Structure formats: structure tokens, C-alpha cells
C-alpha positions in Angstrom: -141.0 10.7 -11.6 -143.1 13.1 -9.4 -146.8 11.9 -9.2 -149.3 13.6 -10.8 -151.3 14.1 -7.6 -148.1 15.8 -5.9 -148.1 18.5 -8.4 -149.2 22.0 -7.1 -150.5 23.5 -10.4 -153.9 23.2 -11.3 -155.3 21.1 -14.3 -158.4 22.5 -16.4 -159.6 20.7 -19.1 -159.5 22.6 -22.4 -162.6 21.3 -24.8 -166.0 22.1 -26.0 -167.6 18.6 -26.4 -170.4 18.6 -23.5 -170.4 15.0 -22.9 -166.6 15.1 -22.5 -166.5 18.3 -20.5 -168.8 16.9 -17.9 -166.9 13.6 -17.6 -163.8 15.8 -17.1 -165.6 17.8 -14.5 -166.3 14.5 -12.5 -162.8 13.7 -12.4 -161.2 15.1 -9.0 -158.0 16.1 -10.5 -159.7 18.5 -12.9 -160.2 21.6 -11.2 -161.7 23.8 -13.9 -162.7 24.2 -17.5 -162.2 26.5 -20.2 -163.3 26.6 -24.1 -163.4 28.9 -26.9 -164.9 29.7 -30.2 -162.8 27.7 -32.1 -163.1 24.6 -30.3 -166.8 25.2 -30.0 -167.0 25.4 -34.2 -164.9 22.1 -34.3 -167.3 20.3 -31.8 -170.5 21.2 -33.6 -171.8 23.7 -31.5 -174.6 25.7 -33.0 -176.0 27.8 -30.4 -173.0 29.6 -28.1 -175.5 31.0 -25.3 -177.8 27.7 -25.2 -174.7 25.6 -25.2 -172.9 27.4 -22.4 -176.3 27.5 -20.3 -176.4 23.4 -20.9 -172.8 23.2 -19.3 -173.6 25.6 -16.4 -176.6 23.8 -15.4 -174.5 20.6 -14.4 -171.2 22.5 -13.7 -171.6 25.0 -10.9 -168.8 23.9 -8.5 -165.7 24.8 -10.7 -164.5 27.5 -12.8 -165.7 27.5 -16.2 -164.2 30.1 -19.2 -166.1 31.6 -22.0 -165.1 34.3 -24.4 -166.5 37.1 -25.6 -167.1 37.0 -29.7 -167.0 40.7 -30.7 -164.1 42.7 -32.0 -165.5 45.7 -30.8 -164.6 46.8 -27.3 -167.8 48.4 -26.5 -169.8 45.5 -27.3 -167.3 43.1 -25.7 -167.7 44.9 -22.6 -171.7 44.4 -23.1 -170.9 40.6 -24.0 -168.9 40.1 -20.8 -171.3 41.4 -18.4 -174.2 39.2 -19.9 -171.5 36.1 -19.8 -170.6 37.0 -16.1 -174.2 36.5 -15.2 -174.7 33.3 -16.4 -173.0 31.8 -13.0 -170.6 32.6 -10.1 -168.4 30.4 -11.5 -168.2 32.1 -14.9 -164.9 33.8 -16.1 -164.9 35.8 -19.1 -162.3 35.5 -21.9 -161.0 38.8 -23.3 -158.4 38.7 -25.7 -155.5 40.7 -25.1 -156.2 42.7 -28.4 -158.8 42.7 -30.9 -158.2 41.9 -34.7 -156.6 45.3 -35.3 -154.1 44.9 -32.7 -155.8 47.5 -30.5 -155.1 46.3 -26.9 -158.0 45.5 -24.3 -156.7 47.2 -21.5 -159.4 49.8 -20.8 -162.1 47.1 -21.5 -160.5 45.2 -18.9 -160.1 48.0 -16.4 -163.8 48.8 -16.6 -165.0 45.2 -16.2 -162.5 44.7 -13.3 -164.3 47.9 -11.9 -167.7 46.1 -12.0 -166.2 43.2 -10.4 -166.4 40.8 -13.3 -164.2 37.5 -13.1 -161.6 37.6 -16.2 -159.5 35.3 -18.3 -157.4 37.5 -20.4 -156.5 35.2 -23.2 -154.0 34.9 -25.9 -151.2 36.5 -24.4 -147.5 35.8 -25.2 -145.5 38.6 -24.5 -144.1 39.8 -21.0 -145.4 43.4 -22.1 -148.9 41.8 -22.1 -148.4 40.1 -19.0 -147.5 43.2 -17.2 -150.4 45.5 -18.6 -153.0 43.0 -17.9 -151.6 42.7 -14.1 -151.8 46.2 -14.0 -155.7 46.7 -15.2 -156.9 43.5 -13.5 -158.5 44.2 -10.0 -156.7 42.9 -6.8 -159.8 42.1 -5.4 -161.4 39.8 -8.1 -160.2 36.4 -8.8 -158.9 36.2 -12.7 -156.5 34.5 -14.8 -153.9 35.6 -17.1 -153.5 33.1 -19.6 -150.3 32.8 -21.4 -150.2 30.6 -24.9 -147.0 28.8 -24.0 -147.6 26.3 -26.5 -148.1 28.7 -29.4 -144.8 30.6 -28.1 -143.0 27.0 -28.3 -144.4 26.4 -31.9 -142.3 29.8 -33.1 -139.1 28.0 -31.8 -139.0 30.3 -28.6 -138.6 28.4 -25.5 -141.6 29.7 -23.3 -140.2 28.5 -19.8 -138.1 31.7 -19.2 -141.2 33.8 -20.0 -143.5 31.9 -17.8 -140.8 31.8 -14.9 -140.7 35.9 -15.2 -144.6 36.1 -15.8 -144.9 34.0 -12.2 -142.7 36.7 -10.3 -144.5 39.6 -12.0 -148.0 38.2 -10.8 -147.2 38.4 -7.0 -148.2 42.0 -7.5 -151.8 40.9 -7.7 -152.5 38.0 -5.6 -156.1 37.5 -6.7 -154.7 36.9 -10.8 -153.4 33.4 -11.5 -151.0 32.6 -14.2 -152.5 30.0 -16.7 -150.1 28.1 -19.1 -152.6 27.5 -22.2 -152.1 25.8 -25.4 -150.5 22.7 -23.9 -148.7 20.5 -26.7 -147.9 17.7 -24.6 -148.2 15.8 -21.3 -144.7 17.1 -20.0 -146.2 20.5 -20.2 -148.0 20.1 -17.1 -144.7 19.0 -15.0 -142.9 22.1 -16.7 -145.7 24.2 -15.6 -145.7 23.1 -11.8 -141.7 23.4 -12.0 -142.2 27.2 -12.9 -144.8 27.9 -10.6 -147.9 28.2 -12.9 -151.0 28.1 -11.0 -152.9 26.6 -13.7 -152.3 24.7 -16.8 -155.1 23.9 -19.7 -155.3 20.7 -21.3 -156.7 19.1 -24.1 -158.5 15.6 -23.7 -156.2 13.8 -26.2 -153.0 14.8 -23.8 -155.3 14.1 -20.6 -155.6 10.6 -22.3 -152.1 10.1 -21.7 -152.2 10.4 -18.1 -152.2 6.4 -17.7 -148.5 6.8 -19.0 -147.1 8.8 -16.2 -144.1 6.8 -14.4 -144.3 3.9 -16.9 -141.2 2.1 -16.8 -139.4 3.4 -20.2 -137.7 -0.1 -20.9 -141.2 -1.3 -20.8 -142.5 1.3 -22.8 -139.7 0.5 -25.8 -140.9 -3.1 -25.8 -144.6 -2.1 -25.9 -143.7 0.3 -28.9 -142.0 -2.6 -30.8 -144.9 -4.9 -30.2 -147.4 -2.4 -31.4 -145.1 -2.0 -34.7 -144.8 -5.8 -34.8 -148.7 -6.4 -34.5 -149.6 -3.9 -37.0 -147.3 -5.2 -39.6 -148.5 -8.6 -39.0 -152.1 -7.1 -39.1 -151.5 -5.2 -42.3 -150.2 -8.6 -43.9 -147.1 -7.0 -44.9 -144.0 -9.0 -46.4 -140.6 -8.2 -47.9 
């Protein structure tokens, strides 16, 4: 088993709880952080701007991604410029389409011309990867975020898609491929194997890091003990 520290893929913590984000930021193996409006809503964030400002006041040395909120491209662009001004380590998440299936490419092109660092998000096809690469600046750092977990949810193997995307991104040396929507710890090793630059991982998956390399026979025994102890604690009988 390859050890975590041997993997070339960078792990970004994905979440919207300030305390957890700061705790993850403090860990050397966490190289950046991402969030989104859905995670913020679940975490009870009431004021988007205030939350972001509080986080960025303490996280200044690692990339942090914040998403635009508008469904209108002109307003998206305005918000992106505003968000980018919050810090040099900020990447603005731009959805690959709006809710009307209109593509974001012209908006990304205009923002790239203004040297805005972007995270083009919610990508699930190679055509979307190709178009995102075409409009991102080769001079400004960016992320191309492929939702591998959601692709897998449909019954499609994301690995061939990610493998081809890695090759495609060689056209833009400042753009990094991000494996998003992770579903299990194995995804970290899969992302590393296909050459992804970054993988976003939620705290519940990161909590399993201690199990890496565990002897499977011992893990089997631990599982049996857990079932036995829980049945005994519950007072079950036959």
C-alpha cells in the first residue's frame, strides 16, 4: 500500500464549517480548501460574505475556493471580480453552465483576461473540459473541477474520463485538474494513479485516514468485535 505522503495528488479539504476548515488548514497534508453554497447552507452559514471574510482572515497561505451565486452571466462576472478581491489565495468557482444550460465560456474568457484565478466547477464531460481549457488563461493559475463522484453515481466509470482530462490539461500548464465530489478514501489513491493534480475530500472521508495501511485481517476482527459489542450493549437475545 502506497503511503499518503508518497502520493503526488494534492488534497483539498471540502467543507463549510469554519472550525473544521481551520482545523484542516492546520494539517500539513491539506494543501487547500474548497466550499460551495450547498455546504454553507447545511453548515448554517447566514452571511456568505462575512463567513468568507472570517475564513480568509485566518487562511492566507493556501488556496480557498468560493463560488459565485448568480445565474446571470453579467452578474456572475461582477461577483467573481468582487470575490477575487478578497485575497490573493482566492479562487472563484464558476459553474460550467447556468440553470438554463447556457455555457459559461465567454464569462470565463473575460475573467481570465482580467487575471482572475478561477475554479471552473460542476464539469462532467470531456467536451466541457476541452472548452474550459480553451478559455482559461495560460498565464493565470486555475482549476478544472470534474465531479468524478457524481459521474460514478450514474453508473459510469470516471477513471477513463479523468485520465483523458489529465492529458488534455497539458495544453495549459497553469490549469490543474481537480477530482471533485469524492465518495470514499480510495478516490485519493485513484486520483493520484491517473495523474490528477488535486482532489477535494470532505471531513467524513478524511476521518478515515487513520485506517490507511491497516492489516485487513485485523480490520476484519475489529469489525466482528464491533458487531458483537453492539449486540451485547443493545441487550439482544434469541
